[in-house]
N, C-alpha and C positions, 0 to 999 in steps of 0.2 A: 050769382057769384061771377066775377069777371074771370077772364081767361088767365090772367097773371096769378091770381090767388089759387086757381086750380093747379097751375104749374108748380107752385110752391108747396101746396098742401099734400098732393098725391105722393111726392117723394118723401116728405116728412112722415106721413102715415106708414109708408113702407119701411122706413128706418125704424120707427117705433115698434112696429110689429116684429121686425127682425130682432130687436132688443129683447123681446119677450119670447124668443125662440124656445120651443119645447125641448130642444136638445140640451138645455142647461143642465148642469150636474145636479143630481138628486143627492144632496149631502146627507140626508137622513138614511137613505139606502146605503150609501158608502159607509156611514158610521155603523150600521147594522152588519155590514160585511166585515169590517175591521173587528167588530166585537166577536163575530162568529169565528174569524181566523184566530183571534187571541184565545178564545175558549178552546179551540181545537189544538192549538199549540200547548196550552196548559195540560190538556188531556194526554197528549203525546208525551210530555215531560213526566207527568205522574206515572205513566205506564212504562217509562224508561225506553221509549221507542226512539232510538237515535236517528234512524233514517227519516221517519216522519217529522220529528222535531227539526232536523236540519233542512227539510224542504221548505221551511218558513223563512229562511235567511237568504239575503242577497249574497252574491259571490264576494263582494267587497265589504261586507258588514263589519261594524265595529262593536266590540263587546267590552264594557267597562264594569269591573266587579270590585266590590269592596275589598281593599287590601291587596289588590293585584295590579299588575301592569295591564295596560290596554292591549287587547287583542284585535287584530285586523285580518279579515279573510275567513271564509267559511271553514277551511280546513283547520286553522288555528282554533277556532271556536269549537269545532267538533271534538277536539281532544279534551278541552276543558269540560264540555258538556258530558262526554262519556265518563270522565272521572267523577263528575257530580252525580250522574245517574248511579254509579257504583257505590257512592257514599251515603245517599239518603235512604231513609226507610219510608218516609211519607213526604209528599209535596202537594201544596195547594197554592194556586195563584188566582187572583181575581182582579178584574178591571174596575177601577173607580171612575175613570173619566176618559172620554175620547173626543178629539177634535179632528176635523177633516178640513183641509184647505179648500177654498172656493174652486180652485183648479181641479180638485178631485183626484189628484195624483200624489198627495203627500198628507200624512196624518200622524198624530201621536196619541199614545194612550199612556196612562199611568195607573198604578194600582199597588196592591199589597201581596205579599207572599208569606207562606209559613212552611218551614222545612224542618223535619225531624231527621237529624243526622245520627249515624252510628259510627262512633270513633272508638275503635278497639271494643271494649266492653261498656263504653259510656254512651248514653243517648244525650244529644244536645238539641234544644229547640232554638231555631233561628227564625225570627220574624223580621221582615223588612219591606222595602218598597222598590219599585222599578219605574223607569221612564223608557218607553220604546218609541222609536221613529219608524214609521212604515212608509214605503214607496210603492206605488202601483206600477208594476212593470208587466207589460203584455196582459193587461186586465186582471192581474193577480196581485194582491197585497202581500208584500214581503217585508221583513224586518231589515232595516238598513243600519240601525244603531240601537243599542240598549245599554242602559246603565242601571246597575243593581246595587243597593246598599242595605246594610243591616241596621236595625234599630238600636242595637247595642254594639259596643266596641268588640267584644268577644262573646260568643255563645257560652252560656252557663250550662254545666251538666245538670241533668234532671235528677 
């Protein structure tokens, strides 16, 4: 091989090896982390643990809920979450799907929820779905935005 070919091939191999750098994002691991964070949040919500539940939100988070105005900011969301915790008897949420961006710092998940509410003497079952946007901040996945909708216009008494 002549000298000119060696001059061209050596840098090309170095560039190709750099493209296969082992520091690339492990998307499967990030998905597993988002799934674990989502399950931990659902557990905190079911336990009505407001402090733990709020630790999953960014300071500037957005919360959109069926039949309500958009909320922005962790403190505004805290008030609605506290009222929600006081109103439900049972809560279950489960993730249906997760996607993580190739950059490894943005993800979304969506899923379903089931809430048994107590309104005065009446129990109402509410089933619905959600879409959550997660951002990785300082190596921690936090909810940046969430939208929650019910499957029916108004919950029916049981």
